[in-house]
C-alpha positions as a printed Julia matrix, in Angstrom:
312×3 Matrix{Float64}:
   0.48    0.23   -0.09
   1.44    3.41   -1.27
   0.77    5.34    1.64
   2.26    2.73    4.48
   5.21    2.46    2.71
   5.72    6.66    2.47
   4.79    7.06    5.79
   7.47    4.31    7.34
  10.55    4.65    4.82
  10.47    8.52    5.31
  10.2     8.28    9.06
   9.48   11.91    9.25
   8.81   12.3    12.72
  12.5    11.89   13.58
  13.8    13.58   10.68
  11.53   16.81   10.77
  14.75   18.64   12.87
  17.21   18.24   10.64
  15.32   19.18    7.28
  13.68   22.91    8.59
  17.45   23.41    9.85
  19.02   22.61    6.31
  16.52   24.47    4.38
  18.35   27.48    2.76
  14.87   29.23    1.32
  14.3    30.56    5.1
  15.48   31.21    8.59
  13.16   28.92   11.16
  13.79   29.38   14.88
  13.29   26.32   17.44
  10.36   27.81   18.36
   8.83   27.01   14.83
  10.11   23.9    14.58
   8.26   22.9    17.73
   5.27   24.3    16.21
   5.79   22.47   12.89
   6.46   19.01   14.68
   3.65   19.42   16.8
   1.3    20.18   13.9
   2.85   17.22   12.08
   2.42   14.44   14.49
  -0.97   15.35   14.79
  -1.69   15.33   10.96
  -0.14   11.64   11.21
  -2.98   10.67   13.49
  -5.24   12.64   10.87
  -3.59   10.84    8.12
  -3.74    7.11    9.92
  -7.61    7.9    11.2
  -7.96    8.46    7.16
  -9.31   11.81    7.81
  -7.54   13.06    4.4
  -8.63   16.39    4.4
  -8.49   17.5     8.67
  -4.39   16.13    7.89
  -4.2    17.99    4.29
  -4.88   21.03    6.21
  -2.02   20.01    9.14
   0.43   18.8     6.73
   0.19   22.7     4.99
   0.5    24.11    8.11
   3.6    22.29    9.52
   5.0    23.12    6.44
   4.29   26.72    6.52
   6.09   26.91   10.27
   8.96   25.16    8.73
   9.9    23.95    5.46
   9.51   20.37    5.09
   9.5    17.84    2.49
   8.18   15.35    4.6
   4.95   17.51    5.02
   4.76   18.15    1.4
   5.23   14.71    0.3
   2.44   13.27    3.11
   0.34   16.37    1.85
   0.66   15.0    -1.06
  -0.55   11.83   -0.75
  -4.14   12.97    1.46
  -4.95   15.13   -1.61
  -4.14   11.78   -3.94
  -6.35    9.95   -1.69
  -9.14   12.24   -1.79
  -8.88   12.37   -6.04
  -7.2    15.83   -6.07
  -4.96   14.46   -8.32
  -3.2    17.84   -9.32
  -3.2    19.49   -6.26
  -1.25   15.7    -5.11
   0.83   16.3    -8.17
   2.03   19.66   -6.94
   2.7    18.7    -3.9
   4.8    16.2    -4.81
   6.8    18.58   -7.21
   7.32   21.05   -4.49
   8.58   18.19   -2.06
  11.14   16.89   -4.82
  12.39   20.86   -5.39
  12.93   21.21   -1.28
  14.61   17.46   -1.24
  16.72   18.49   -3.91
  18.01   21.88   -2.33
  18.28   19.78    1.01
  20.74   16.89   -0.41
  17.78   14.48    0.96
  18.61   11.35   -1.42
  15.76    9.26   -0.03
  12.99   11.8    -0.31
  14.05   12.58   -3.18
  13.76    8.96   -4.68
  10.2     8.7    -2.77
   9.32   12.2    -4.36
  10.11   10.35   -8.08
   8.42    7.2    -6.88
   5.19    9.16   -6.32
   5.24   11.45   -9.08
   5.37    8.61  -11.29
   2.36    6.99  -10.07
   0.18   10.03  -10.44
   1.02   11.23  -13.15
  -0.75    8.92  -15.51
  -3.98    9.55  -13.37
  -3.77   13.43  -14.24
  -6.49   15.08  -15.6
  -5.94   18.43  -17.24
  -8.25   21.17  -19.13
  -6.84   22.81  -22.19
  -8.17   25.87  -23.28
  -8.07   27.34  -27.09
  -8.92   30.42  -29.34
  -8.72   31.02  -32.56
  -8.93   34.88  -32.21
  -8.55   35.96  -28.53
  -9.37   39.64  -27.71
  -6.73   41.77  -26.03
  -7.24   41.2   -22.03
  -8.85   37.76  -22.11
  -8.76   36.28  -18.68
  -9.81   32.51  -18.06
 -11.44   31.66  -15.15
 -12.04   27.91  -13.38
 -14.57   27.72  -10.9
 -14.4    31.62  -10.8
 -10.02   31.18  -10.29
  -8.06   33.72  -12.62
  -5.37   30.66  -14.12
  -4.3    32.72  -16.7
  -4.63   34.83  -20.25
  -3.28   34.17  -23.83
  -0.14   32.39  -22.58
  -1.99   29.63  -21.74
  -3.92   28.73  -24.66
  -2.92   25.51  -26.14
  -1.01   23.83  -22.79
  -3.15   21.12  -20.95
  -2.8    22.15  -17.45
  -3.4    19.81  -14.89
  -6.48   20.16  -12.88
  -8.62   18.2    -9.73
 -11.02   16.53  -11.26
 -14.74   17.61  -11.04
 -17.36   19.35  -12.62
 -16.4    22.78  -12.44
 -17.31   26.16  -14.91
 -14.47   27.97  -17.47
 -15.57   31.32  -18.02
 -13.48   33.23  -20.83
 -13.86   37.07  -20.33
 -12.3    40.28  -22.15
 -12.86   44.43  -21.36
 -15.84   45.26  -24.08
 -16.59   41.36  -25.04
 -19.41   38.98  -24.02
 -18.38   36.16  -22.1
 -18.34   32.8   -22.88
 -19.05   29.88  -20.05
 -19.12   26.46  -20.29
 -19.07   23.77  -17.54
 -16.68   20.88  -17.88
 -16.97   17.12  -16.31
 -13.51   16.1   -15.73
 -12.48   12.47  -15.01
  -9.1    11.34  -14.19
  -6.2    10.93  -16.85
  -8.51   12.54  -19.22
  -7.43   15.88  -21.53
 -10.45   18.28  -21.95
 -10.5    20.53  -24.35
 -12.22   24.11  -24.23
 -12.6    25.58  -27.63
 -13.52   29.45  -26.9
 -15.4    31.22  -29.43
 -15.06   34.49  -30.92
 -16.09   36.9   -28.13
 -18.94   38.87  -29.18
 -18.04   42.8   -28.82
 -19.99   44.7   -26.72
 -21.93   48.02  -28.64
 -22.86   50.85  -26.45
 -26.43   51.31  -27.02
 -25.96   55.57  -28.32
 -27.71   57.61  -25.08
 -30.68   60.33  -26.04
 -30.22   63.66  -24.56
 -33.29   64.06  -22.43
 -34.65   67.51  -22.37
 -35.13   67.25  -18.06
 -31.09   67.26  -18.17
 -30.03   70.47  -16.71
 -28.04   72.87  -19.42
 -26.13   74.97  -18.39
 -26.67   77.17  -21.89
 -30.61   77.18  -20.99
 -29.79   77.49  -17.61
 -27.48   80.77  -18.46
 -30.11   81.96  -21.21
 -33.03   81.79  -18.78
 -31.2    83.97  -15.6
 -30.2    86.54  -18.3
 -33.64   87.02  -19.5
 -35.14   87.09  -16.09
 -32.48   89.56  -14.71
 -32.95   91.65  -17.93
 -36.27   92.02  -17.48
 -35.91   92.86  -13.74
 -33.34   95.83  -14.36
 -36.11   96.48  -17.6
 -38.5    97.08  -14.71
 -36.79   99.08  -12.55
 -35.75  101.49  -15.3
 -39.35  101.67  -16.18
 -40.1   102.32  -12.8
 -37.15  104.93  -12.5
 -38.1   106.37  -16.14
 -42.18  107.35  -14.76
 -40.96  108.79  -11.3
 -38.1   111.18  -13.05
 -40.83  112.29  -15.88
 -42.77  112.61  -13.17
 -40.92  114.79  -10.73
 -39.7   116.71  -13.25
 -42.88  118.24  -14.38
 -43.44  118.82  -10.82
 -40.49  120.88  -10.86
 -41.32  122.95  -13.25
 -44.16  124.08  -12.5
 -43.48  125.17   -9.1
 -44.15  128.81   -9.17
 -41.56  129.07   -6.04
 -38.53  126.92   -7.75
 -39.62  127.88  -11.56
 -41.92  130.81  -11.87
 -43.5   130.9   -15.24
 -40.56  128.1   -16.48
 -38.15  130.47  -15.44
 -36.14  128.45  -12.88
 -33.91  129.92  -10.14
 -30.33  128.44   -9.32
 -31.93  125.98   -6.82
 -34.54  125.31   -9.51
 -32.24  124.26  -12.05
 -29.76  122.29   -9.73
 -32.8   119.97   -9.28
 -33.93  119.77  -12.92
 -30.35  118.63  -13.67
 -30.57  115.88  -10.9
 -33.74  114.78  -12.21
 -32.48  114.46  -16.24
 -29.08  112.64  -14.95
 -31.85  109.63  -13.27
 -33.47  110.01  -16.39
 -30.21  109.18  -18.2
 -29.83  106.4   -15.75
 -33.12  105.06  -16.12
 -32.62  105.27  -20.05
 -29.66  103.09  -19.81
 -31.09  100.58  -17.43
 -33.92  100.46  -20.21
 -31.28   99.83  -22.76
 -28.91   97.17  -20.63
 -32.8    95.26  -19.68
 -33.42   95.12  -23.1
 -30.27   93.66  -24.28
 -29.97   91.06  -21.49
 -33.77   90.28  -22.01
 -33.08   89.57  -25.88
 -29.81   87.63  -25.07
 -31.35   85.34  -22.58
 -34.29   84.77  -24.84
 -31.66   84.26  -27.97
 -29.63   82.05  -26.09
 -32.67   80.01  -24.78
 -34.04   79.56  -28.61
 -31.08   78.55  -29.69
 -30.2    76.03  -26.68
 -33.63   74.5   -27.11
 -33.45   74.4   -31.38
 -30.2    72.0   -31.02
 -30.79   70.29  -27.97
 -33.78   69.31  -30.26
 -32.05   68.26  -33.51
 -29.56   66.39  -31.21
 -32.87   64.36  -29.73
 -33.89   63.36  -33.51
 -30.49   62.31  -34.6
 -29.98   59.93  -31.59
 -33.32   58.54  -31.9
 -32.53   58.22  -35.63
 -29.34   56.18  -34.8
 -30.98   54.01  -32.76
 -33.21   52.7   -35.26
 -36.36   54.5   -34.27
 -38.09   56.52  -37.27
């Protein structure tokens, strides 16, 4: 039985400390080695009870505490028992690299033996696309597995049923469900992704337009100025006539010095009133013109957008 042979041959429990110290990729403290040893022992007990999922998690935690080819090999065995052949293959590969780095001949040989056993049972997917768009992303079960670079290459994955999607910016995604069994390669042919065509936006007359706002404000201010000018003009004309008819200031329309001064003041105000009337008229006409031009322009734009969208 492969599992028994591995556990017995590696004698991982007694060699763990030396293996961790030999690793040149990570400086491991005595505390970390103690933690890794405890986790490894707990993982072996779970493994012997055939609680493969929990044992694999403990072996991984042990390896993270102190790098160990033994922990990786045993984790791979648990994955293999769960039918996760790609995960097992990856663990054996990692164990082989670490054993080579540390010069552990026994574990090198065992890793190669395990790899020879699992490789014929590997399941793989091979994604193909005739015309992949820029930014292509392929996902397996929601996990990004790469872009254009993975196309045409068989990728080992754990067997089972899962969804593969191909996505690219500005394109509708492609999705397919894959049923993968051990030892098989499934080809996934991604069709040409359909480009997403943006719908033309129809301008809305309810949208605020700064030109229309400005035109309305200008017309409103112009009307207000016109009202002030007209009111002031009426008051000034009345005041001037009153002064000219005043016998104390302008007897027989021959005004005294004071009368002339007050008549001049009234006529100055009349000039101001005229200026207000002219300015108000210009503001009102300008604002009204802006409103009309803006309304016509927006109406024409709406008509063009509707025609482009296919509504006549």
